[in-house]
C-alpha positions as CSV (number, residue, x, y, z in Angstrom):
1,M,12.4,21.1,37.9
2,K,14.1,17.8,36.5
3,K,11.1,15.8,37.8
4,N,8.9,17.8,35.3
5,F,11.3,17.6,32.5
6,C,10.9,13.8,33.2
7,T,7.4,14.0,33.3
8,C,7.1,16.0,30.3
9,M,9.4,13.5,28.4
10,M,7.0,10.1,30.1
11,G,4.6,11.9,28.2
12,I,5.6,13.3,24.8
13,T,6.9,9.7,24.9
14,L,3.6,7.8,25.4
15,L,1.6,10.3,22.9
16,L,4.0,9.3,20.2
17,S,4.0,5.3,21.0
18,T,0.1,5.9,20.8
19,A,0.8,7.5,17.1
20,V,3.3,4.9,16.1
21,L,0.5,2.3,16.9
22,A,-2.2,4.2,15.2
23,H,-1.0,3.1,12.3
24,S,0.3,-0.4,12.8
25,D,-0.5,-2.9,10.3
26,E,-3.1,-4.3,12.6
27,Y,-4.6,-1.1,12.9
28,L,-4.7,-1.0,9.3
29,D,-6.0,-4.0,8.7
30,S,-9.5,-3.2,10.9
31,L,-9.7,-0.6,8.5
32,N,-12.7,-0.5,6.1
33,A,-11.0,0.0,2.9
34,P,-13.0,2.2,0.8
35,H,-12.3,-0.2,-2.6
36,G,-12.0,-3.3,-0.6
37,G,-8.2,-3.9,-0.5
38,Q,-5.8,-4.0,2.0
39,I,-4.3,-0.8,3.4
40,R,-0.5,0.2,4.0
41,M,1.4,3.6,5.3
42,S,3.9,4.8,3.9
43,G,5.4,8.5,5.0
44,G,2.5,10.7,4.8
45,Y,0.3,8.5,2.9
46,H,-1.8,5.2,2.7
47,F,-1.8,2.9,0.2
48,E,-4.7,0.2,-0.8
49,L,-3.9,-2.4,-3.3
50,V,-6.5,-3.9,-4.9
51,A,-6.8,-6.9,-7.2
52,S,-9.1,-8.1,-9.7
53,H,-8.7,-11.0,-12.5
54,D,-7.2,-8.1,-14.9
55,A,-5.7,-5.6,-12.7
56,V,-3.7,-4.7,-9.7
57,K,-4.9,-1.1,-8.7
58,V,-3.1,1.0,-5.8
59,Y,-5.1,4.0,-4.4
60,V,-3.6,6.3,-2.6
61,T,-4.7,8.9,0.4
62,D,-3.4,11.1,3.0
63,H,-3.9,9.4,6.9
64,A,-7.2,11.3,6.6
65,G,-8.4,9.6,3.7
66,T,-8.1,12.2,1.3
67,P,-7.6,11.6,-2.1
68,I,-4.0,12.5,-3.3
69,E,-3.5,13.3,-7.0
70,V,-1.0,10.4,-8.6
71,K,-0.8,11.8,-12.4
72,S,3.0,12.4,-12.2
73,A,3.4,9.2,-10.3
74,R,4.8,6.2,-11.2
75,G,5.4,2.8,-9.8
76,D,5.3,-1.2,-9.7
77,I,4.8,-4.0,-7.1
78,K,6.8,-6.8,-6.8
79,I,4.7,-9.8,-5.8
80,L,6.0,-13.0,-4.3
81,G,3.6,-16.1,-5.1
82,A,3.2,-19.0,-3.1
83,D,4.9,-21.0,-4.8
84,G,8.2,-18.6,-4.4
85,A,8.2,-16.8,-8.2
86,E,8.6,-13.6,-8.0
87,K,6.6,-11.1,-10.6
88,I,6.9,-7.4,-11.1
89,V,4.0,-5.6,-12.6
90,V,4.4,-1.7,-13.6
91,L,2.4,0.8,-12.0
92,N,0.6,3.9,-14.2
93,P,-1.6,6.7,-13.2
94,G,-5.4,5.6,-14.0
95,T,-7.9,8.1,-12.3
96,G,-7.8,10.6,-9.6
97,N,-5.6,8.7,-6.8
98,M,-5.2,5.2,-8.4
99,L,-2.2,3.8,-10.2
100,E,-3.1,0.7,-11.9
101,G,-1.2,-2.5,-13.4
102,L,-2.6,-4.7,-15.8
103,G,-1.8,-8.4,-16.4
104,E,-3.6,-11.7,-16.2
105,F,-4.5,-12.4,-11.9
106,D,-6.0,-14.7,-10.0
107,P,-7.2,-13.3,-6.5
108,N,-7.8,-16.1,-4.8
109,S,-4.6,-17.1,-2.6
110,P,-2.1,-15.1,-0.6
111,A,1.1,-13.5,-1.7
112,N,3.6,-10.8,-0.7
113,A,3.8,-7.3,-2.3
114,L,6.4,-4.5,-2.0
115,V,4.6,-1.4,-3.5
116,T,7.0,1.3,-4.6
117,I,5.3,4.7,-5.7
118,T,7.6,7.6,-7.0
119,F,5.8,11.2,-7.0
120,D,7.0,13.6,-9.2
121,G,9.7,11.6,-10.4
122,N,11.6,12.1,-7.1
123,E,10.1,11.3,-3.9
124,K,9.8,7.8,-3.4
125,H,7.7,5.3,-1.1
126,Q,7.5,1.5,-0.1
127,T,5.6,-0.6,1.7
128,T,4.4,-4.1,2.0
129,F,1.7,-5.9,1.8
130,D,1.0,-9.5,3.1
131,T,-2.3,-10.4,1.6
132,S,-2.6,-13.2,3.8
133,K,-3.8,-11.0,6.5
134,S,-6.1,-9.6,4.7
135,K,-10.1,-9.3,5.9
136,K,-10.9,-10.5,2.1
137,K,-10.3,-14.4,1.1
138,E,-9.7,-13.9,-2.4
139,F,-7.1,-11.6,-2.8
140,L,-4.0,-11.5,-5.3
141,T,-2.1,-14.1,-7.1
142,I,-0.4,-14.4,-10.5
143,D,-0.6,-16.2,-13.0
144,K,0.8,-15.1,-15.5
145,P,2.7,-11.5,-15.7
146,V,1.8,-9.3,-17.9
147,H,4.4,-5.8,-17.9
148,I,2.8,-2.8,-19.3
149,E,3.9,0.7,-20.2
150,K,2.1,3.4,-21.0
151,H,4.0,6.0,-23.1
152,F,2.6,9.9,-22.9
């Protein structure tokens, strides 16, 4: 009986450790991101961070890649640039599963970013991005931060 219990517990441990490894940063970096960004996980969500010269966008999906509606979500990105300067960009709902922050960005050098998104006013999720590990060589650096808030 004790042997069967130990065998069962070892099997459960193996299954759980495989699930954790399946969502490591290394695994997420190996995925083909739908919008060409970098994917990270927070709880039951995947966040894809994408930067252009005038905006940063975060696309939200579940673990199966199904888009999650974000019309009532809010968030921000705290970006630590290579020069050590910290910038905060406010994220507001865009279309579908995308939150967007506007400003002037230079997506040519890496940065670290902490993304915080609050769903429905109370469900808060955070994850970090290290864009130096992105498959894309151009990614995210902020030249001049601009804080823009939409009022509804």
